[in-house]
N, C-alpha and C positions, 0 to 999 in steps of 0.2 A: 757344356763339357767344359771344363777347365784349361785353360791353355797355359800352358807348359815354356819355360825357359830352354833355350841351350843346352844348357846342362844337367837339365831332370830328364829323369828319365822314367816310362809308367811300365807297367805291363794289366794287364784286364781282359776279361774273358766273356768271349761271348755270352751273353744272357737270353734265358731260353722265351723269353717274355719280351716284347717289341718295347718300345720305350715312348716313342710320339707313333702321331700318321703325318704322314708326309702331306705338304700343299699339293702333290698330286693325287695322293689317296695311297701311297704307299704303306708298309708298316717298318718303319726304323726302327734296328737297333744302335745305339751309337756306342764307336768304338773313341780310339782315341784324337785329342789334338796336338797341335804344334803350334808357333805363330806364324808357318808356312803355306798351314791347311789340314783337314781333318779328315777325317776318315768311318763314315757310320756303311753296316750291313742293310742290304733293302726287300723287305720278299714281296712278292705278287703272291697272292692265293691263286689256285687252278682258277683257271675262266676268267679271270677277271681282269680290266680295261685303269690303267691309270689316269689320268683326269690332265691335258695339257697345258707344259704352261713354258716362258720361261726364264731366265737366271737372270737379273741386272745386272750383281758384277763380279759372280763368282765363274770359271770353270770347273769340269770336274768327266774323273774320267773313270768309266767303269769295268769292272771282270766281275760277269757271270761263272756263277762255280755249280749250279745247278738247273735241274729246267727248258725250258724252252719255249721263245717268243717270239716276238718283232718289237722294237725300234722305227719309230718315226721322227725323222730329225729335217727342220727344213733353216737355212739361213738367204733369206734374200730367195733367187732365181730357184735357189738350189736347194732340190728334195730328195730324200732315197727312207728307204726302209730297210730296214737291211735283220736277217734271222741273225739273234744269238742266241745260246746255248752251254754248257759249260765251254769252258777255254776259249770263250772269244772275250774281245775285250775295244773298248767304243769308248769316243771322248765329246762332251759335250762342250761344245765355245762356250762362254759368255755372249747372249744376243741369242742361242739360236733356240726353238719353236723344237719342242721335243713331247713325246707321248710313248706309251708302252704299255706291251699287252701278255698277258702267259696264256698265251696259246695252246700249253700240256696240259694231263694231268697230277703232275705235282706242284709246289713249289717252287716261283721262275723265283731265284737267287744271286745276290751279284753285290760287290764290294764296291762301293765308294769314296775314291778321293776329291774331296774340295777344294781347290785353291782359289784365293787366298780360305782361312776357314770357314765354314757354315756363318753369316753374319747375324741368321734369325728371321724369324716368319715372314717379315714382309718382301725378302729378297725371293722369292718366288711367284712370278704373275699371272693369273690366268686366263690362259687365251684357247680358240676356238678347238675343240675338239680334232682332231683326222678320222678318230674310229668314236661312235655313238657308243 
C-alpha cells in the first residue's frame, strides 16, 4: 500500500479477487492507507479456520459485514470466544493472541482498520492454535 500525506485523498473500489493471503491464512483485499492507519477487507471461506497469531506493534478494529463465526482472543490470564456476524465490531489490541473461524455456509467477511499501518509480513507471529 502507498502511504498518503494528510493533504492527499484517494478512492479505491473493492477488488473481486484477493491481493494476498494473510499470515493467519485469510484472504486479504487491500483498501487504502494513510500515515495513521490502513484498511483491508478480509474473507475466510466457509468451514475454514485461521491460524493463531499475535501482532507485535499494531492494533486493529474488525467490523463484520457478512457470514458467521467465532473469534478467540487471549491477553495474559484473560481469554474469551465471541460469536461474530454482520454488525459486530471487535478490537484486537497489540499483543493479543487471536484466531478466528467461519462456522457458517457462506464466507465470513469483515473490514479491518490497522493502526499504525500494517508494517509487513514480519508483524504477525505464529502462536499455538486454539482450534485445530
